Backbone bond lengths (Angstrom), bond angles and torsions (degrees), N, CA, C in turn:
res aa  C-N    CA-C-N  psi(-1)  N-CA   C-N-CA  omega(-1)  CA-C   N-CA-C  phi
1 M - - - 1.446 - - 1.523 108.84 -
2 T 1.373 116.45 141.08 1.458 120.48 -178.00 1.520 109.98 -98.30
3 A 1.308 114.51 151.17 1.469 120.35 178.85 1.515 108.57 -76.93
4 P 1.346 116.86 144.15 1.472 118.95 178.33 1.518 110.13 -64.22
5 G 1.307 116.44 141.33 1.466 122.26 179.67 1.519 110.90 -79.83
6 P 1.305 115.83 175.85 1.469 118.98 179.13 1.526 110.31 -65.45
7 V 1.301 114.69 149.06 1.464 120.90 179.15 1.520 108.16 -79.43
8 V 1.307 115.63 123.27 1.462 121.13 178.81 1.521 108.10 -101.79
9 R 1.339 114.63 122.83 1.462 119.15 179.35 1.507 109.81 -104.86
10 D 1.282 114.46 153.99 1.464 120.86 175.00 1.523 107.68 -70.70
11 A 1.324 117.61 127.96 1.468 121.10 -177.64 1.523 111.83 -65.65
12 A 1.328 117.61 -27.16 1.462 120.49 -178.78 1.527 112.09 -78.36
13 A 1.329 117.14 -22.00 1.463 120.22 -178.70 1.526 109.61 -80.04
14 P 1.323 118.70 132.16 1.464 120.55 -179.60 1.526 111.09 -72.18
15 A 1.325 114.72 148.91 1.462 119.86 177.14 1.520 108.76 -70.89
16 R 1.314 115.79 154.83 1.475 119.28 -179.77 1.518 109.91 -64.20
17 G 1.317 115.29 134.52 1.457 120.83 177.34 1.525 113.71 83.58
18 R 1.300 118.29 -4.80 1.467 121.48 179.50 1.517 109.91 -106.94
19 R 1.320 115.19 145.90 1.456 119.42 174.28 1.520 108.70 -76.88
20 P 1.326 117.99 144.71 1.466 119.88 179.31 1.530 112.71 -63.38
21 D 1.327 117.23 -27.02 1.465 120.27 -178.17 1.528 112.58 -102.09
22 E 1.321 117.48 23.62 1.458 120.55 -176.17 1.528 112.56 -64.24
23 S 1.303 117.74 -30.80 1.464 120.03 -178.20 1.529 112.64 -80.70
24 M 1.312 117.53 -7.52 1.461 121.36 -177.94 1.525 110.32 -108.82
25 T 1.309 117.19 59.85 1.461 120.20 -173.35 1.526 112.73 -63.33
26 L 1.323 118.35 -41.63 1.457 119.75 -178.54 1.523 111.11 -64.44
27 L 1.317 116.28 -46.28 1.458 120.00 178.68 1.527 111.15 -62.91
28 R 1.300 117.00 -42.28 1.461 121.24 179.30 1.531 110.50 -64.15
29 E 1.331 117.32 -41.70 1.459 120.39 -179.75 1.522 111.39 -64.53
30 V 1.314 116.90 -39.67 1.466 121.03 -179.98 1.521 110.66 -66.03
31 T 1.327 117.49 -39.48 1.460 119.34 -178.67 1.518 112.74 -77.55
32 E 1.329 117.77 -31.97 1.473 119.69 -178.97 1.521 111.92 -83.00
33 R 1.336 117.65 -38.45 1.465 122.00 -179.89 1.518 108.93 -131.08
34 P 1.345 117.87 81.70 1.461 119.83 -175.50 1.521 114.16 -70.37
35 L 1.318 117.85 -16.13 1.451 121.15 -176.80 1.512 110.24 -109.99
36 D 1.314 116.50 134.64 1.457 121.73 176.11 1.530 108.31 -62.05
37 P 1.327 118.47 141.27 1.471 119.78 -178.47 1.532 113.62 -54.99
38 G 1.322 118.05 -35.55 1.468 120.83 178.78 1.518 112.16 -64.71
39 Y 1.324 116.85 -41.90 1.464 120.76 177.37 1.525 110.60 -66.71
40 A 1.326 116.87 -38.85 1.463 120.21 179.11 1.522 110.75 -63.44
41 Q 1.332 116.96 -41.33 1.472 120.44 178.78 1.530 110.78 -64.08
42 M 1.330 116.43 -42.58 1.463 119.51 -179.59 1.527 110.94 -64.99
43 A 1.312 117.42 -40.66 1.463 120.55 177.88 1.524 110.69 -64.10
44 Q 1.323 116.04 -38.22 1.458 119.82 178.60 1.530 110.71 -66.53
45 R 1.341 117.07 -40.49 1.470 120.43 178.04 1.525 111.16 -63.08
46 R 1.342 115.39 -42.73 1.464 118.64 179.21 1.521 111.29 -63.64
47 A 1.327 116.57 -40.77 1.460 120.39 179.73 1.522 110.63 -64.62
48 E 1.319 116.88 -40.20 1.468 120.58 179.15 1.521 111.33 -67.99
49 A 1.336 116.79 -34.62 1.464 120.54 -179.47 1.523 111.83 -80.27
50 G 1.336 116.71 -11.24 1.455 120.49 178.96 1.516 113.40 81.71
51 Q 1.319 117.79 17.15 1.459 120.83 178.32 1.520 109.88 -79.27
52 A 1.307 113.99 155.93 1.464 119.84 177.25 1.530 109.21 -68.38
53 E 1.313 115.29 155.75 1.458 119.63 -178.92 1.526 111.58 -65.03
54 S 1.311 117.15 -42.40 1.449 120.10 -179.03 1.516 109.31 -144.76
55 R 1.298 115.47 130.95 1.458 119.36 179.27 1.519 111.26 -85.00
56 R 1.328 117.20 -19.11 1.448 121.31 -175.36 1.525 112.81 -93.43
57 A 1.295 119.07 1.09 1.470 120.99 -173.88 1.523 111.92 -63.39
58 V 1.311 118.63 -45.41 1.468 121.31 -176.21 1.523 111.36 -69.36
59 P 1.329 120.14 -49.18 1.472 118.39 177.84 1.531 112.86 -61.80
60 S 1.303 117.63 -35.11 1.463 120.46 178.35 1.522 110.75 -65.61
61 L 1.306 116.46 -40.84 1.464 120.49 179.16 1.528 110.79 -66.12
62 V 1.316 116.85 -41.26 1.464 121.08 178.66 1.527 109.95 -63.50
63 A 1.325 116.79 -43.67 1.464 120.86 179.28 1.532 110.65 -63.40
64 L 1.323 116.80 -41.93 1.462 120.76 178.62 1.523 111.06 -61.55
65 L 1.321 117.48 -45.43 1.458 120.87 178.91 1.527 111.89 -64.69
66 L 1.324 117.19 -38.78 1.463 121.13 178.51 1.528 110.82 -63.77
67 V 1.322 117.01 -44.40 1.469 120.97 178.18 1.526 110.28 -63.19
68 A 1.327 117.46 -41.39 1.467 120.62 179.76 1.527 110.81 -62.99
69 V 1.319 117.91 -42.73 1.463 121.42 179.13 1.529 110.59 -65.49
70 L 1.334 117.26 -42.64 1.466 119.93 179.30 1.527 111.54 -64.84
71 L 1.323 117.84 -40.71 1.462 120.54 177.96 1.529 111.01 -65.75
72 G 1.306 117.12 -39.52 1.455 120.57 177.10 1.518 111.77 -63.72
73 A 1.324 116.56 -42.60 1.467 120.23 179.32 1.526 110.68 -66.04
74 A 1.314 117.65 -42.02 1.466 120.84 179.19 1.524 110.96 -63.89
75 T 1.311 117.46 -39.99 1.462 120.98 178.03 1.522 110.83 -64.99
76 T 1.314 117.04 -41.66 1.462 121.35 178.92 1.523 110.79 -62.64
77 V 1.314 117.63 -44.91 1.472 121.28 178.93 1.527 110.27 -62.64
78 A 1.318 117.51 -41.78 1.465 120.94 -179.37 1.527 111.29 -64.96
79 V 1.309 118.15 -42.07 1.460 121.50 179.95 1.520 110.81 -66.30
80 R 1.318 116.81 -43.90 1.475 119.58 179.83 1.521 110.91 -64.70
81 S 1.315 117.11 -39.25 1.457 120.69 177.88 1.524 110.66 -63.98
82 C 1.288 116.69 -40.25 1.461 122.01 179.34 1.535 110.18 -65.70
83 E 1.322 116.92 -40.49 1.467 120.52 179.36 1.526 110.66 -65.08
84 R 1.319 117.76 -41.45 1.462 121.66 179.47 1.525 110.42 -63.82
85 R 1.312 116.06 -42.30 1.460 120.77 -178.89 1.531 110.67 -64.84
86 S 1.339 117.28 -39.58 1.462 119.47 -178.53 1.531 111.31 -71.85
87 R 1.325 118.56 -25.56 1.460 120.50 176.12 1.535 111.01 -73.59
88 R 1.327 116.78 -36.62 1.475 120.73 -178.94 1.519 111.20 -71.92
89 W 1.337 115.69 -44.28 1.470 120.32 -176.49 1.521 108.87 -125.28
90 P 1.323 118.49 82.09 1.459 121.03 -175.97 1.541 113.48 -62.11
91 R 1.334 117.54 -29.36 1.462 119.34 -178.72 1.517 112.47 -80.88
92 A 1.286 118.10 -10.54 1.475 121.31 -176.81 1.522 111.30 -71.94
93 G 1.320 118.21 -17.81 1.469 120.27 179.71 1.518 111.73 94.16
94 R 1.283 113.87 -177.60 1.462 120.32 -178.08 1.534 110.77 -84.30
95 C 1.305 116.45 161.65 1.461 122.04 178.61 1.503 111.46 -71.12
């Protein structure tokens, strides 16, 4: 009679009593608690005091919209200038 060989387990199958994601502590921590405890406490204090979540939200939005409008206007001017130039000198090529 032969002695039983070592038990071979599937590497993908989790061991009994262990979580499948036990080796990924950083990833698990980020997904379970995405906010640092200090930030969570500060947000809770602000909510209790009745303060707004962010004081910079409105100026940031205004600045973003202003930049978008300026970029759009600059692009429009550049395209129109390029079109005018190509009409004057057709052999010169595109801008």
